[in-house]
Legacy VTK file of the C-alpha trace (Angstrom):
# vtk DataFile Version 3.0
C-alpha trace
ASCII
DATASET POLYDATA
POINTS 419 float
106.109 122.110 133.699
103.863 119.748 131.803
100.924 118.020 133.525
101.514 114.394 134.636
99.851 113.041 131.486
102.689 114.602 129.469
105.594 113.632 131.747
108.212 111.218 130.478
106.841 107.806 131.503
109.305 105.714 129.514
110.626 102.926 131.729
114.224 103.365 132.849
116.626 105.504 134.889
117.858 109.038 134.252
120.559 110.858 136.192
119.139 114.334 136.804
122.159 115.672 138.683
125.415 113.757 138.906
126.437 115.285 142.241
124.687 117.180 144.996
127.972 117.953 146.723
128.686 121.529 147.865
130.057 123.702 145.016
133.358 125.504 145.583
131.783 128.968 145.953
129.319 127.826 148.615
129.989 127.707 152.356
127.294 125.067 152.795
124.126 123.744 151.169
120.904 122.423 152.626
119.138 119.167 151.797
117.877 118.868 148.209
114.271 119.345 147.118
113.001 117.514 144.015
110.319 118.704 141.597
107.081 116.703 141.207
108.146 115.313 137.818
111.645 114.481 139.090
113.341 116.559 136.395
114.663 119.300 138.698
116.534 119.205 141.993
117.178 122.331 144.050
119.175 123.193 147.151
119.425 126.381 149.186
123.028 127.533 149.463
125.037 129.896 151.652
127.557 131.743 149.490
131.146 132.169 150.642
130.985 135.768 149.428
127.935 136.353 151.645
124.214 135.933 151.228
122.081 133.029 150.124
120.778 131.673 146.843
119.380 128.465 145.344
120.959 125.998 142.954
118.563 124.304 140.533
120.111 121.361 138.673
123.425 122.820 139.760
122.764 126.286 138.313
122.481 129.221 140.757
119.664 131.728 140.733
120.632 135.098 139.252
119.648 136.798 142.518
121.003 136.311 146.017
119.368 137.286 149.308
120.206 138.001 152.940
118.214 134.952 154.047
116.330 132.143 152.283
114.059 129.475 153.761
111.108 127.125 153.168
112.145 125.743 149.746
109.217 124.252 147.846
108.488 123.225 144.283
105.080 124.199 142.970
103.019 121.503 141.223
103.959 123.075 137.863
107.664 122.673 138.621
108.662 126.192 139.630
111.038 126.436 142.576
109.975 128.836 145.318
111.473 130.069 148.553
110.783 132.746 151.147
113.551 135.352 150.964
114.745 138.396 152.889
116.493 141.564 151.756
117.193 144.602 153.913
115.096 143.170 156.727
111.977 142.693 154.583
110.519 139.384 153.407
108.830 138.189 150.224
108.551 135.093 147.990
110.934 134.324 145.140
109.715 132.134 142.272
112.516 130.667 140.176
114.746 133.355 141.647
112.490 136.339 140.901
111.093 137.989 144.051
107.628 139.469 144.248
107.640 143.263 144.057
105.774 143.542 147.354
107.757 143.120 150.577
106.486 142.394 154.092
107.616 142.307 157.707
107.274 138.537 157.618
106.132 135.772 155.244
105.408 132.088 155.906
103.488 128.996 154.810
103.796 128.997 151.019
100.852 127.286 149.318
99.931 126.425 145.741
96.908 125.868 143.562
96.428 122.310 142.310
98.049 123.101 138.949
100.707 125.281 140.566
99.873 128.391 138.561
99.075 130.336 141.749
101.569 130.800 144.594
100.282 132.214 147.893
101.666 132.804 151.379
100.728 134.261 154.755
102.022 137.764 155.378
102.466 140.180 158.255
102.741 143.881 157.475
102.672 146.703 160.003
101.569 144.284 162.707
98.590 143.077 160.647
98.042 139.737 158.921
96.642 138.443 155.653
97.401 136.463 152.504
99.363 137.411 149.402
98.790 135.525 146.124
101.157 135.968 143.187
102.462 139.157 144.775
99.032 140.725 145.357
98.246 141.110 149.085
94.747 141.327 150.507
93.448 144.874 150.767
92.116 144.165 154.264
94.529 142.917 156.915
93.734 141.753 160.447
95.024 141.887 164.012
96.087 138.239 163.721
95.942 135.476 161.153
96.742 131.767 160.964
95.872 128.429 159.330
95.599 129.495 155.690
94.027 127.368 152.992
93.781 127.845 149.237
91.175 126.630 146.758
92.235 124.112 144.130
92.081 126.766 141.406
93.923 129.294 143.571
91.264 131.963 143.127
90.326 132.141 146.814
92.170 131.909 150.125
90.797 131.586 153.645
92.459 132.505 156.925
91.506 132.331 160.597
91.605 135.985 161.695
91.265 138.087 164.797
88.812 140.842 163.930
89.598 143.164 166.855
92.559 143.811 169.114
92.408 142.618 172.695
93.762 144.442 175.697
95.910 142.332 178.031
93.791 139.999 180.189
90.525 141.304 178.669
88.620 138.079 179.293
85.198 139.596 178.703
86.133 140.708 175.183
87.721 137.327 174.468
84.641 135.418 175.595
82.434 137.727 173.532
84.323 136.459 170.460
86.905 138.175 168.298
87.863 135.328 165.937
86.404 134.589 162.519
87.366 133.393 159.051
88.308 135.775 156.252
87.925 134.785 152.605
89.881 136.922 150.150
90.222 139.572 152.830
86.534 139.703 153.809
85.747 138.368 157.280
82.541 136.543 158.082
79.944 138.665 159.855
79.939 136.166 162.733
82.682 136.052 165.363
83.525 133.282 167.816
85.561 132.534 170.912
87.866 130.512 168.643
88.082 129.293 165.034
90.230 126.516 163.597
91.082 124.679 160.364
89.046 126.383 157.617
88.299 124.085 154.697
86.979 124.867 151.188
84.543 122.656 149.335
85.555 121.072 146.018
84.236 124.023 144.004
85.837 126.654 146.229
82.446 128.233 146.862
82.005 127.498 150.577
84.194 127.374 153.681
83.678 125.316 156.833
85.589 125.688 160.100
85.389 124.328 163.616
84.400 127.046 166.086
83.909 127.508 169.804
80.775 129.518 170.549
81.348 129.577 174.318
84.112 128.302 176.555
82.382 124.909 176.573
80.464 124.556 173.289
81.924 123.514 169.930
80.311 123.289 166.504
80.919 123.837 162.797
80.374 127.098 160.953
79.806 127.076 157.200
80.190 130.492 155.573
79.725 131.955 159.053
76.503 130.095 159.890
76.735 127.543 162.684
75.184 124.112 162.902
72.064 123.841 165.020
73.816 121.360 167.324
76.783 121.947 169.653
79.186 119.360 171.063
81.630 118.847 173.907
84.543 118.939 171.447
85.255 118.360 167.754
87.955 118.128 165.086
88.434 119.591 161.623
85.592 119.439 159.090
85.694 117.902 155.621
83.328 118.534 152.721
81.891 115.464 151.034
83.179 116.042 147.458
80.057 114.476 145.920
77.297 116.001 148.050
78.846 119.168 149.493
77.757 118.143 152.990
80.161 118.749 155.871
81.466 115.847 157.979
83.300 116.368 161.274
84.330 114.240 164.274
82.336 115.209 167.385
82.421 114.317 171.059
79.088 113.792 172.793
78.370 112.220 176.161
82.008 111.302 176.631
82.549 109.445 173.338
83.473 110.274 169.735
81.645 109.763 166.437
80.976 111.592 163.184
78.359 114.238 162.434
77.204 115.481 159.046
75.579 118.892 158.764
74.827 118.711 162.477
73.328 115.217 162.482
75.096 112.152 163.892
76.034 109.619 161.181
78.506 107.522 163.226
77.271 106.918 166.725
79.653 108.271 169.407
81.098 104.978 170.622
84.830 105.572 170.230
87.432 106.835 172.689
88.704 108.948 169.760
87.707 109.622 166.142
89.569 111.959 163.793
91.376 112.491 160.457
88.378 111.437 158.397
88.779 110.970 154.633
86.009 110.697 152.034
86.023 108.981 148.637
85.376 111.098 145.539
81.958 109.528 145.004
81.039 110.377 148.601
79.933 106.857 149.452
82.786 105.809 151.711
84.158 107.549 154.786
87.149 106.326 156.753
88.567 107.733 159.996
91.206 106.922 162.574
89.390 105.678 165.667
90.139 104.257 169.111
87.591 101.569 170.036
89.221 101.602 173.489
91.556 104.041 175.185
95.055 103.833 173.664
94.028 101.263 171.026
93.843 102.833 167.570
92.717 101.475 164.220
90.769 102.574 161.142
86.998 102.507 160.748
85.371 102.460 157.309
81.741 103.521 157.274
81.739 103.213 161.089
83.094 99.634 161.076
86.526 99.400 162.751
89.280 97.108 161.539
90.285 94.309 163.905
93.976 95.317 164.053
95.046 97.662 166.893
98.065 99.907 167.479
99.092 102.519 170.073
99.314 104.987 167.173
97.735 105.157 163.700
98.573 107.976 161.276
98.575 109.067 157.627
95.164 107.728 156.639
94.352 107.833 152.906
91.465 106.603 150.777
91.378 105.771 147.063
89.380 107.921 144.666
86.646 105.325 144.469
86.897 104.402 148.131
87.840 100.822 147.290
91.233 101.067 149.012
92.060 102.476 152.446
95.589 102.653 153.851
97.345 104.022 156.935
100.400 103.523 159.144
100.555 101.857 162.536
103.308 102.386 165.088
104.507 100.491 168.150
107.321 101.481 170.499
108.109 104.711 168.565
110.166 103.078 165.802
108.221 99.992 164.778
106.156 101.163 161.842
103.832 98.926 159.870
101.758 99.546 156.756
98.016 98.915 157.057
95.949 98.361 153.903
92.294 97.359 153.770
92.293 96.043 157.309
95.447 93.951 156.984
99.057 94.534 157.995
101.712 94.246 155.313
104.793 92.129 156.150
107.761 93.980 157.588
108.569 96.374 160.423
110.242 99.686 159.631
112.196 102.360 161.479
110.062 104.918 159.655
107.298 104.941 157.062
105.538 107.713 155.174
102.012 108.375 153.973
100.809 105.621 151.594
100.062 106.526 147.987
97.110 104.829 146.268
97.137 104.564 142.481
94.518 106.464 140.473
92.544 103.306 139.697
92.937 101.883 143.205
94.725 98.783 141.920
98.074 99.472 143.621
99.485 101.009 146.807
103.054 102.275 147.291
104.749 103.373 150.523
108.146 104.910 151.234
109.914 103.184 154.162
113.249 103.364 155.974
115.348 100.822 157.826
118.911 101.080 159.121
119.314 104.501 157.525
118.374 103.363 154.003
115.110 104.173 152.249
113.110 102.101 149.810
109.593 101.404 148.572
106.933 98.848 149.224
104.622 98.233 146.261
101.538 96.187 147.105
103.487 94.825 150.074
106.540 93.787 148.023
109.922 95.468 148.640
111.303 97.333 145.649
114.615 95.630 144.723
116.805 98.664 145.427
117.568 100.941 148.368
118.541 104.625 148.359
120.073 107.270 150.590
116.893 109.280 150.288
113.557 108.974 148.498
110.724 111.322 147.660
107.128 110.165 147.813
106.300 107.826 144.911
104.053 109.037 142.078
101.819 106.806 139.973
101.353 107.449 136.278
97.865 108.658 135.270
96.943 105.122 134.135
98.348 103.592 137.338
100.632 101.196 135.436
103.954 102.899 136.201
105.657 104.424 139.200
107.925 107.465 139.305
110.765 107.062 141.809
112.686 110.246 142.672
115.780 109.361 144.644
119.214 110.427 145.809
121.854 107.737 145.983
125.633 107.907 146.246
125.533 111.684 145.788
123.486 111.646 142.579
119.855 112.569 141.985
118.149 109.946 139.822
114.749 109.656 138.190
113.410 106.119 137.739
110.220 105.024 135.974
109.295 101.443 136.867
106.492 99.157 135.764
104.293 98.643 138.812
103.801 94.965 138.018
107.572 94.434 138.100
108.445 96.812 140.934
LINES 1 420
419 0 1 2 3 4 5 6 7 8 9 10 11 12 13 14 15 16 17 18 19 20 21 22 23 24 25 26 27 28 29 30 31 32 33 34 35 36 37 38 39 40 41 42 43 44 45 46 47 48 49 50 51 52 53 54 55 56 57 58 59 60 61 62 63 64 65 66 67 68 69 70 71 72 73 74 75 76 77 78 79 80 81 82 83 84 85 86 87 88 89 90 91 92 93 94 95 96 97 98 99 100 101 102 103 104 105 106 107 108 109 110 111 112 113 114 115 116 117 118 119 120 121 122 123 124 125 126 127 128 129 130 131 132 133 134 135 136 137 138 139 140 141 142 143 144 145 146 147 148 149 150 151 152 153 154 155 156 157 158 159 160 161 162 163 164 165 166 167 168 169 170 171 172 173 174 175 176 177 178 179 180 181 182 183 184 185 186 187 188 189 190 191 192 193 194 195 196 197 198 199 200 201 202 203 204 205 206 207 208 209 210 211 212 213 214 215 216 217 218 219 220 221 222 223 224 225 226 227 228 229 230 231 232 233 234 235 236 237 238 239 240 241 242 243 244 245 246 247 248 249 250 251 252 253 254 255 256 257 258 259 260 261 262 263 264 265 266 267 268 269 270 271 272 273 274 275 276 277 278 279 280 281 282 283 284 285 286 287 288 289 290 291 292 293 294 295 296 297 298 299 300 301 302 303 304 305 306 307 308 309 310 311 312 313 314 315 316 317 318 319 320 321 322 323 324 325 326 327 328 329 330 331 332 333 334 335 336 337 338 339 340 341 342 343 344 345 346 347 348 349 350 351 352 353 354 355 356 357 358 359 360 361 362 363 364 365 366 367 368 369 370 371 372 373 374 375 376 377 378 379 380 381 382 383 384 385 386 387 388 389 390 391 392 393 394 395 396 397 398 399 400 401 402 403 404 405 406 407 408 409 410 411 412 413 414 415 416 417 418
């Protein structure tokens, strides 16, 4: 598939698939999945003759399988799924399975361009990562929480470096968990490891670790910060400086630390899900200035609005726009942008999307079973049965709407100013 700069951005509507109804030779089909450019729609299907396959724009894969699950389009437009034959699992890409098979496969991931497809594997009771059909040479007693670099050349996985006997608390407290990068585990082991994260260049990995039952810190390439904390959340690399920022709990309150030094004083009842602008100058996080009262703080300054729940925090490339969702009473969702609440209350809302130049914000919302878009707080003048997340054009002037309505899959390109 072409990169977004070469997608069809001519304003108008195109019917990609006239009907997503179950074909005659299928016992049932699952919900459709749409490609990033909106030109392909795929469904997993159970065949009446037995077995499973996928239909892409209505055309079945050449191969069928005993089981198929986790359908995902790669960023380059290839349709992937995890498939099983004869009790063994692998990944199929546009219907072609990898040659290698495993006892189990899960969590398909992609490089930023989509040219690399990777997944977690279990083989012979050991765990690792397989990328484009090539599994790690070294596998481990356990593995979880995979992450892939943007270029797809490296993968990291939380691993258990040694087996534990039942109830062997001494061995557990001595530390048997670490992070493996491309099959090579760090020299250091810990009581626990979580959420490994690569830097922008894919050269370094940070993870939150527990060094004792009571002490938490961050390890970067296996080396821990000089400071420990009562608790912490996942780290993020500053894309401009390469420094690591993580929420930490100290003396009963939460703040942010960078490379082991406090940069947001611990004054919050909670602080997590931090996001950093591309220039590294602006950091936003979901915080609770008081127990049960959540909002967003930008550079340690909280917004005045409060909600029982705040989720899906995003920041623009330049840090000039910050958006999130607020929720009251489980089904009263509101869109929060730059410290203000957009008009409208929704049964459901999804992660906001900020345009590449920061000039516009779009959000998918649902009310009374119908889905639509908000663009800069204005409702888009049409509702759908189902929507995918909106996509801005590279210049930010147009919006790609991928939707299913009245049984048809449609692709709409709209001018943002008129949406």
